N, CA, C and O of each residue as an XYZ file, in Angstrom:
460
protein
N    -128.129     58.799   -117.361
C    -127.912     57.686   -118.280
C    -128.036     56.368   -117.517
O    -127.576     56.234   -116.383
N    -128.650     55.435   -118.154
C    -128.755     54.141   -117.515
C    -127.509     53.315   -117.799
O    -126.681     53.704   -118.623
N    -127.371     52.216   -117.145
C    -126.175     51.375   -117.245
C    -125.986     50.819   -118.648
O    -124.858     50.701   -119.127
N    -127.086     50.480   -119.304
C    -127.012     49.936   -120.662
C    -126.463     50.987   -121.635
O    -125.660     50.658   -122.508
N    -126.881     52.216   -121.494
C    -126.413     53.301   -122.359
C    -124.932     53.566   -122.115
O    -124.184     53.818   -123.060
N    -124.504     53.511   -120.863
C    -123.087     53.718   -120.535
C    -122.239     52.611   -121.150
O    -121.191     52.870   -121.742
N    -122.706     51.371   -121.000
C    -121.978     50.231   -121.577
C    -121.910     50.346   -123.089
O    -120.872     50.069   -123.690
N    -123.005     50.750   -123.704
C    -123.044     50.923   -125.156
C    -122.063     52.008   -125.597
O    -121.340     51.842   -126.579
N    -122.049     53.105   -124.870
C    -121.151     54.217   -125.203
C    -119.692     53.799   -125.033
O    -118.849     54.166   -125.851
N    -119.381     53.032   -123.978
C    -118.007     52.549   -123.762
C    -117.572     51.612   -124.884
O    -116.428     51.674   -125.334
N    -118.465     50.757   -125.331
C    -118.161     49.858   -126.438
C    -117.886     50.649   -127.707
O    -116.972     50.330   -128.468
N    -118.690     51.683   -127.926
C    -118.514     52.535   -129.095
C    -117.149     53.248   -129.043
O    -116.441     53.311   -130.048
N    -116.795     53.774   -127.888
C    -115.505     54.454   -127.723
C    -114.353     53.467   -127.907
O    -113.328     53.791   -128.507
N    -114.539     52.271   -127.386
C    -113.518     51.233   -127.525
C    -113.304     50.892   -129.003
O    -112.166     50.714   -129.437
N    -114.384     50.801   -129.771
C    -114.270     50.539   -131.210
C    -113.542     51.677   -131.919
O    -112.718     51.444   -132.804
N    -113.857     52.920   -131.517
C    -113.187     54.072   -132.116
C    -111.693     54.060   -131.804
O    -110.875     54.375   -132.668
N    -111.340     53.702   -130.587
C    -109.929     53.607   -130.204
C    -109.226     52.530   -131.032
O    -108.087     52.709   -131.463
N    -109.919     51.410   -131.249
C    -109.352     50.339   -132.082
C    -109.081     50.812   -133.501
O    -108.031     50.515   -134.071
N    -110.031     51.548   -134.072
C    -109.853     52.076   -135.429
C    -108.695     53.070   -135.485
O    -107.895     53.053   -136.421
N    -108.614     53.933   -134.475
C    -107.505     54.892   -134.414
C    -106.167     54.173   -134.278
O    -105.170     54.599   -134.862
N    -106.140     53.089   -133.513
C    -104.924     52.305   -133.337
C    -104.494     51.678   -134.669
O    -103.308     51.658   -134.997
N    -105.464     51.169   -135.430
C    -105.160     50.599   -136.744
C    -104.614     51.667   -137.682
O    -103.652     51.434   -138.414
N    -105.238     52.840   -137.651
C    -104.791     53.945   -138.502
C    -103.379     54.387   -138.106
O    -102.548     54.680   -138.966
N    -103.119     54.429   -136.806
C    -101.793     54.794   -136.317
C    -100.752     53.761   -136.770
O     -99.639     54.120   -137.155
N    -101.121     52.500   -136.721
C    -100.221     51.442   -137.196
C     -99.915     51.596   -138.678
O     -98.774     51.405   -139.097
N    -100.925     51.939   -139.478
C    -100.713     52.162   -140.908
C     -99.790     53.335   -141.168
O     -98.913     53.268   -142.029
N     -99.990     54.415   -140.416
C     -99.112     55.583   -140.559
C     -97.678     55.245   -140.155
O     -96.722     55.691   -140.789
N     -97.542     54.461   -139.106
C     -96.210     54.050   -138.662
C     -95.515     53.230   -139.747
O     -94.323     53.412   -139.998
N     -96.246     52.342   -140.382
C     -95.685     51.523   -141.462
C     -95.232     52.396   -142.626
O     -94.172     52.163   -143.206
N     -96.033     53.399   -142.965
C     -95.663     54.311   -144.044
C     -94.399     55.087   -143.695
O     -93.543     55.296   -144.554
N     -94.279     55.513   -142.447
C     -93.087     56.247   -142.018
C     -91.865     55.350   -142.097
O     -90.801     55.796   -142.526
N     -91.998     54.096   -141.689
C     -90.879     53.150   -141.765
C     -90.447     52.980   -143.221
O     -89.252     52.995   -143.515
N     -91.398     52.819   -144.125
C     -91.063     52.675   -145.533
C     -90.376     53.920   -146.074
O     -89.416     53.825   -146.838
N     -90.870     55.087   -145.677
C     -90.255     56.333   -146.130
C     -88.828     56.470   -145.596
O     -87.938     56.922   -146.316
N     -88.610     56.084   -144.345
C     -87.267     56.150   -143.772
C     -86.320     55.189   -144.475
O     -85.168     55.533   -144.740
N     -86.801     53.981   -144.779
C     -85.976     53.017   -145.497
C     -85.614     53.527   -146.885
O     -84.465     53.416   -147.313
N     -86.598     54.088   -147.586
C     -86.334     54.629   -148.914
C     -85.376     55.809   -148.823
O     -84.481     55.947   -149.657
N     -85.553     56.652   -147.830
C     -84.668     57.796   -147.650
C     -83.229     57.331   -147.414
O     -82.294     57.880   -147.995
N     -83.056     56.325   -146.567
C     -81.724     55.793   -146.301
C     -81.109     55.228   -147.567
O     -79.934     55.459   -147.852
N     -81.908     54.481   -148.331
C     -81.411     53.907   -149.583
C     -80.997     55.013   -150.546
O     -79.955     54.923   -151.194
N     -81.814     56.050   -150.637
C     -81.498     57.150   -151.550
C     -80.265     57.931   -151.095
O     -79.474     58.377   -151.926
N     -80.098     58.097   -149.790
C     -78.905     58.782   -149.283
C     -77.655     57.986   -149.635
O     -76.658     58.557   -150.078
N     -77.704     56.662   -149.438
C     -76.552     55.820   -149.777
C     -76.262     55.853   -151.274
O     -75.108     55.941   -151.693
N     -77.317     55.782   -152.066
C     -77.146     55.828   -153.515
C     -76.575     57.182   -153.936
O     -75.701     57.250   -154.800
N     -77.060     58.234   -153.338
C     -76.574     59.578   -153.645
C     -75.094     59.710   -153.283
O     -74.316     60.268   -154.057
N     -74.703     59.202   -152.116
C     -73.303     59.257   -151.707
C     -72.418     58.490   -152.688
O     -71.343     58.959   -153.063
N     -72.880     57.303   -153.101
C     -72.096     56.501   -154.043
C     -71.968     57.227   -155.380
O     -70.905     57.209   -156.000
N     -73.032     57.853   -155.815
C     -72.977     58.588   -157.081
C     -72.062     59.800   -156.972
O     -71.335     60.114   -157.914
N     -72.090     60.479   -155.838
C     -71.193     61.619   -155.648
C     -69.736     61.169   -155.639
O     -68.871     61.847   -156.194
N     -69.467     60.031   -155.014
C     -68.099     59.497   -155.015
C     -67.663     59.185   -156.442
O     -66.539     59.496   -156.835
N     -68.548     58.575   -157.208
C     -68.223     58.270   -158.602
C     -67.956     59.554   -159.382
O     -67.020     59.617   -160.179
N     -68.768     60.561   -159.154
C     -68.595     61.840   -159.836
C     -67.259     62.476   -159.461
O     -66.555     63.011   -160.317
N     -66.921     62.415   -158.184
C     -65.636     62.966   -157.741
C     -64.468     62.221   -158.369
O     -63.480     62.838   -158.767
N     -64.572     60.899   -158.461
C     -63.516     60.106   -159.105
C     -63.355     60.516   -160.556
O     -62.237     60.675   -161.048
N     -64.485     60.689   -161.243
C     -64.426     61.086   -162.644
C     -63.844     62.482   -162.788
O     -63.044     62.726   -163.691
N     -64.230     63.397   -161.918
C     -63.704     64.757   -161.979
C     -62.206     64.770   -161.713
O     -61.459     65.510   -162.354
N     -61.770     63.940   -160.758
C     -60.352     63.928   -160.411
C     -59.506     63.337   -161.540
O     -58.345     63.714   -161.699
N     -60.050     62.452   -162.293
C     -59.310     61.856   -163.416
C     -59.156     62.847   -164.566
O     -58.092     62.958   -165.175
N     -60.250     63.567   -164.849
C     -60.250     64.556   -165.940
C     -59.644     63.970   -167.222
O     -58.850     64.612   -167.910
N     -60.042     62.747   -167.510
C     -59.519     62.095   -168.705
C     -60.428     62.369   -169.889
O     -61.651     62.275   -169.788
N     -59.828     62.699   -170.980
C     -60.569     62.832   -172.237
C     -60.220     61.601   -173.058
O     -59.051     61.392   -173.383
N     -61.196     60.795   -173.396
C     -60.890     59.559   -174.118
C     -60.341     59.857   -175.517
O     -60.975     60.522   -176.337
N     -59.149     59.340   -175.747
C     -58.541     59.474   -177.070
C     -58.454     58.122   -177.754
O     -57.950     58.003   -178.871
N     -58.954     57.105   -177.063
C     -58.924     55.752   -177.613
C     -60.017     55.585   -178.653
O     -60.982     56.348   -178.675
N     -59.866     54.584   -179.517
C     -60.941     54.295   -180.465
C     -62.179     53.822   -179.715
O     -62.090     53.504   -178.529
N     -63.333     53.768   -180.378
C     -64.555     53.316   -179.699
C     -64.370     51.961   -179.034
O     -63.548     51.144   -179.451
N     -65.163     51.748   -177.984
C     -65.057     50.512   -177.217
C     -65.385     49.291   -178.061
O     -66.241     49.326   -178.946
N     -64.686     48.228   -177.762
C     -65.032     46.954   -178.372
C     -66.023     46.259   -177.460
O     -66.285     46.722   -176.350
N     -66.569     45.158   -177.922
C     -67.571     44.446   -177.121
C     -66.976     43.994   -175.794
O     -67.671     44.001   -174.778
N     -65.714     43.605   -175.782
C     -65.067     43.159   -174.551
C     -64.961     44.271   -173.536
O     -65.148     44.045   -172.340
N     -64.660     45.478   -174.003
C     -64.550     46.611   -173.090
C     -65.909     46.960   -172.505
O     -66.003     47.324   -171.333
N     -66.962     46.854   -173.308
C     -68.307     47.117   -172.812
C     -68.680     46.148   -171.707
O     -69.251     46.536   -170.688
N     -68.350     44.887   -171.920
C     -68.625     43.865   -170.908
C     -67.832     44.159   -169.652
O     -68.347     44.028   -168.542
N     -66.574     44.558   -169.822
C     -65.740     44.884   -168.668
C     -66.320     46.065   -167.891
O     -66.302     46.072   -166.660
N     -66.831     47.057   -168.610
C     -67.436     48.214   -167.943
C     -68.674     47.807   -167.155
O     -68.878     48.267   -166.031
N     -69.504     46.941   -167.744
C     -70.686     46.465   -167.021
C     -70.288     45.659   -165.790
O     -70.893     45.797   -164.727
N     -69.281     44.830   -165.938
C     -68.803     44.038   -164.802
C     -68.264     44.960   -163.707
O     -68.475     44.705   -162.521
N     -67.571     46.027   -164.101
C     -67.043     46.988   -163.132
C     -68.192     47.687   -162.406
O     -68.156     47.828   -161.183
N     -69.214     48.125   -163.153
C     -70.371     48.774   -162.527
C     -71.052     47.838   -161.532
O     -71.447     48.247   -160.440
N     -71.180     46.567   -161.932
C     -71.819     45.593   -161.054
C     -70.994     45.410   -159.776
O     -71.547     45.337   -158.678
N     -69.667     45.338   -159.930
C     -68.813     45.147   -158.759
C     -68.816     46.378   -157.856
O     -68.531     46.269   -156.664
N     -69.134     47.548   -158.410
C     -69.214     48.766   -157.608
C     -70.556     48.888   -156.891
O     -70.775     49.835   -156.136
N     -71.455     47.929   -157.126
C     -72.707     47.898   -156.375
C     -73.929     48.372   -157.129
O     -74.968     48.629   -156.520
N     -73.829     48.496   -158.453
C     -74.974     48.950   -159.239
C     -75.575     47.788   -160.026
O     -74.873     46.856   -160.419
N     -76.878     47.862   -160.246
C     -77.543     46.887   -161.108
C     -77.193     47.187   -162.565
O     -77.093     48.346   -162.967
N     -77.011     46.118   -163.347
C     -76.785     46.281   -164.781
C     -77.854     45.559   -165.586
O     -77.816     45.557   -166.817
N     -78.803     44.950   -164.896
C     -79.881     44.231   -165.577
C     -80.956     45.221   -166.028
O     -81.034     46.347   -165.536
N     -81.775     44.776   -166.968
C     -82.821     45.662   -167.482
C     -83.944     45.888   -166.468
O     -84.772     46.778   -166.660
N     -83.985     45.115   -165.416
C     -85.047     45.237   -164.428
C     -84.793     46.415   -163.479
O     -85.713     47.169   -163.159
N     -83.539     46.569   -163.031
C     -83.211     47.599   -162.038
C     -81.999     48.430   -162.462
O     -81.275     48.929   -161.601
N     -81.763     48.588   -163.739
C     -80.538     49.200   -164.237
C     -80.231     50.539   -163.552
O     -81.085     51.423   -163.481
N     -79.007     50.668   -163.054
C     -78.544     51.915   -162.474
C     -78.842     52.092   -161.001
O     -78.278     52.981   -160.364
N     -79.716     51.268   -160.443
C     -80.024     51.377   -159.010
C     -78.935     50.673   -158.206
O     -78.263     49.763   -158.693
N     -78.783     51.120   -156.969
C     -77.822     50.462   -156.077
C     -78.359     49.074   -155.726
O     -79.554     48.887   -155.495
N     -77.441     48.111   -155.694
C     -77.824     46.777   -155.260
C     -77.845     46.740   -153.738
O     -77.043     47.407   -153.084
N     -78.751     45.969   -153.185
C     -78.766     45.762   -151.743
C     -77.702     44.735   -151.398
O     -76.717     44.580   -152.120
N     -77.900     44.056   -150.321
C     -76.957     43.010   -149.936
C     -77.141     41.809   -150.845
O     -78.269     41.411   -151.135
N     -76.053     41.240   -151.288
C     -76.118     40.041   -152.107
C     -76.107     40.345   -153.588
O     -76.074     41.500   -154.014
N     -76.136     39.261   -154.367
C     -76.077     39.373   -155.816
C     -77.476     39.411   -156.410
O     -78.447     38.979   -155.788
N     -77.557     39.939   -157.625
C     -78.809     39.978   -158.376
C     -78.732     38.904   -159.455
O     -77.818     38.913   -160.280
N     -79.670     37.996   -159.451
C     -79.653     36.906   -160.423
C     -79.819     37.415   -161.848
O     -79.238     36.848   -162.773
N     -80.602     38.477   -162.043
C     -80.775     39.045   -163.371
C     -79.446     39.593   -163.892
O     -79.072     39.358   -165.041
N     -78.744     40.323   -163.033
C     -77.454     40.895   -163.435
C     -76.447     39.791   -163.742
O     -75.757     39.840   -164.761
N     -76.365     38.805   -162.871
C     -75.412     37.711   -163.085
C     -75.729     36.945   -164.362
O     -74.826     36.548   -165.098
N     -77.015     36.741   -164.620
C     -77.429     36.073   -165.847
C     -77.018     36.896   -167.054
O     -76.536     36.346   -168.045
N     -77.201     38.199   -166.983
C     -76.833     39.087   -168.081
C     -75.321     39.068   -168.307
O     -74.869     38.990   -169.450
N     -74.539     39.137   -167.235
C     -73.081     39.090   -167.362
C     -72.632     37.768   -167.982
O     -71.759     37.740   -168.849
N     -73.234     36.687   -167.531
C     -72.891     35.367   -168.050
C     -73.254     35.267   -169.530
O     -72.492     34.722   -170.328
N     -74.413     35.792   -169.886
C     -74.876     35.758   -171.267
C     -73.943     36.559   -172.192
O     -73.575     36.086   -173.268
N     -73.568     37.768   -171.767
C     -72.722     38.609   -172.619
C     -71.309     38.050   -172.724
O     -70.661     38.212   -173.758
N     -70.818     37.388   -171.666
C     -69.477     36.823   -171.750
C     -69.467     35.615   -172.689
O     -68.457     35.361   -173.345
N     -70.570     34.866   -172.766
C     -70.646     33.717   -173.672
C     -70.779     34.185   -175.124
O     -70.271     33.529   -176.034
N     -71.455     35.308   -175.345
C     -71.623     35.827   -176.711
C     -70.310     36.311   -177.292
O     -70.119     36.273   -178.508
N     -69.387     36.773   -176.425
C     -68.119     37.291   -176.909
C     -67.221     36.178   -177.414
O     -66.350     36.417   -178.250
N     -67.421     34.962   -176.918
C     -66.545     33.842   -177.296
C     -66.804     33.336   -178.671
O     -66.142     32.399   -179.118
């Protein structure tokens, strides 16, 4: 092989290594996203299991009359304070760090309607 062919082949191999590096970076990003989602789901699952255990331990059968609008609002506020979304965008999902503007807007709206 002449020097030009060797240089050409090295450039070609270098390009292939670059493409493999990009592909590896993409796979790494996907793994990071999967790990983050897995962690979120584990936390959500634990919170749901705790809620289920609390409900099982209470073993209360509701004998009260149907909820009034105020009680419904209180239940939504309680769910929100326990870390769940109550807005129509993410309803039932665990909230991350901080407040959700959609949920707060909904709580504010329903509390004003009751007055």
